[in-house]
Structures are given as C-alpha cells and as structure tokens.
Legacy VTK file of the C-alpha trace (Angstrom):
# vtk DataFile Version 3.0
C-alpha trace
ASCII
DATASET POLYDATA
POINTS 89 float
12.520 36.628 21.578
14.336 38.077 18.576
11.955 40.261 16.550
13.307 39.065 13.194
13.769 35.347 13.948
11.109 32.855 12.885
8.626 31.884 15.589
7.512 28.274 15.530
4.985 26.204 17.460
6.510 24.000 20.125
6.539 20.298 19.296
3.497 18.676 20.797
1.143 21.587 20.151
-1.830 20.632 18.016
-4.144 23.243 16.508
-7.672 22.908 15.173
-9.781 25.657 13.627
-13.217 26.053 15.205
-15.264 28.633 13.335
-13.291 31.891 13.340
-11.223 30.768 16.332
-8.510 28.161 16.784
-8.076 25.696 19.616
-4.561 24.748 20.702
-3.788 21.597 22.668
-0.458 21.293 24.431
-0.195 17.511 24.391
2.518 17.230 27.068
0.485 19.153 29.644
-2.960 18.248 28.240
-3.882 21.950 28.439
-6.298 23.529 25.990
-6.185 27.146 24.774
-8.619 29.033 22.557
-7.601 31.947 20.365
-10.117 34.407 18.931
-10.159 35.409 15.250
-7.195 37.787 15.563
-5.245 35.261 17.602
-6.087 32.574 15.047
-4.593 34.742 12.283
-1.449 35.287 14.322
-1.252 31.536 15.005
-1.515 30.810 11.268
1.442 33.121 10.658
3.376 31.430 13.498
2.695 28.046 11.901
4.158 29.482 8.705
7.381 30.384 10.528
6.905 34.156 10.412
8.952 36.427 12.655
7.409 38.882 15.100
8.164 41.751 12.723
6.668 39.875 9.762
3.495 39.095 11.742
3.086 42.776 12.656
3.726 43.922 9.091
1.226 41.456 7.637
-1.483 42.363 10.148
-0.996 46.109 9.559
-1.473 45.480 5.832
-4.461 43.153 6.242
-6.264 45.391 8.731
-5.061 48.667 7.149
-4.111 50.192 10.472
-1.129 51.874 12.085
1.480 49.880 13.927
1.009 50.902 17.557
-2.033 48.858 18.486
-1.113 45.949 16.235
2.426 45.693 17.594
1.266 45.814 21.222
-1.420 43.179 20.631
1.012 40.884 18.815
3.615 41.311 21.555
1.041 40.514 24.254
-0.177 37.367 22.522
3.315 36.126 21.679
4.371 36.660 25.296
1.342 34.679 26.496
2.004 31.868 24.015
5.666 31.726 25.024
4.842 31.711 28.755
2.533 28.734 28.174
5.244 26.881 26.257
3.308 26.973 22.978
5.916 28.730 20.832
9.658 29.047 20.494
11.885 31.046 18.260
LINES 1 90
89 0 1 2 3 4 5 6 7 8 9 10 11 12 13 14 15 16 17 18 19 20 21 22 23 24 25 26 27 28 29 30 31 32 33 34 35 36 37 38 39 40 41 42 43 44 45 46 47 48 49 50 51 52 53 54 55 56 57 58 59 60 61 62 63 64 65 66 67 68 69 70 71 72 73 74 75 76 77 78 79 80 81 82 83 84 85 86 87 88
C-alpha cells in the first residue's frame, strides 16, 4: 500500500456507528467487524479518502502525541483491514 495514495473502503462494505465504535459489514462475505473508538476514527478518515500518511498526521495532531505509536497502530489496523478485504488503495 502506497503511503501517500488515498485509501478507500472496498465496494460492498457498509459501516454503522455504534456508540464510540463502528461496525463494518462486508456484504459479499457477510462478515461483521467491530472497530473501537480509535479504529472508528481511522475508518472515518478512510471513508474520506485519506492516505496512510494523512491518517497518521491527523491522529498525531488530534491526540497530541509523537508519531511512533500512532504510525505503528495505524499500520497494524490498515494491514488488518486490507487482509480482510475491507479497504483498497
């Protein structure tokens, strides 16, 4: 995945906020995924077409933290989402 290319949800993925979390449904496989509050924020940025680098930058600003932990957490979640067929870029 290119760090500066927009990341987009795969067609057929439906999201619904539930409290501070978000539930994703992959319609083709009928699989359901739940993201916590941090994951929900990342998903919102993905839905907006942000790149990996943009997501990391925005989260560092919003959470006023250094990049190491944020970048690793974003990379882990994006890798999980991609492996489940929920995002493309």
